[in-house]
N, C-alpha and C positions, 0 to 999 in steps of 0.2 A: 394575781389579784385583778379584780374587775373595777372598771370605772362605770358607774351608773349615771345616766343623764336623766334628770327629772325636772319638770316645769315647776318653777318656784311659785307660781300663782295657783295652778289647778292641781298640781301633784301628779300629773300624767307621766308615766314612765316613757321616755322617748327612745331609749336604747342603752346598750352597754357594749363596752369593748374591753379586751384584755389589755391591761396597761403594760404588759411585758412586750407587746408588739409595737408600741409607739412610745416615743419619749415625750416628756412634757413640752419640749420645743415643737415637736410635730403637732401636738394637740393645741398649741397656743397658750398653755397654762403658765409657761415661764414668764409671760409678759404681764401677769397680774402682780399688783403690789401686794405686800403682806396683808394689808387690811382688806383688799379685794378678795384675796385667797380665803381669808377668814370668813367673809360673808358669802362666798360662793361654794367652797369645797368643804365637805364634811368627811372626816376620816373615821371609818368604822373600825371596831375592835378586831375584826378578822383581816384587816389590811385593805379592804375595798375602799373606794372613794365614791362619794356622791357629789356630782356637780349640778348645781341649780342653774338652769337656763330658762328661756321663755319659749313655749311652744308656739306654733303658727297661729292657733286659734286665739290664744291670749294676746299675742303681739298685735293681731288684727283688731281685737276688741279694744286694746289700749290706744291704738292709732285712731280708731273711730271715736273713742270716748276718753280722751286724756285725763279728764277729771277723775277717773277711776284710780289714778295714781295717788290721789289724796286719801284714799281709804286704805287701811292697813292690810286687809285681805280682800281685794276687790273681786276676785274671780273664783273664790273657793265655795 
């Protein structure tokens, strides 16, 4: 199964890895609380996972303009 990393703001696909090669501990996913997991990880019917992260472009935009966080979809 694959883990897809996607920017939660702009939707850009950032990469993917085979989850059989790495444990959740190695990926840092084990440290998420159940509510964080629910908000960040989506489980697909085929067994793949999609993890929502922030790309460098969106991170920089949010650092320069933190008021964008007040908008529900600031960078889409």
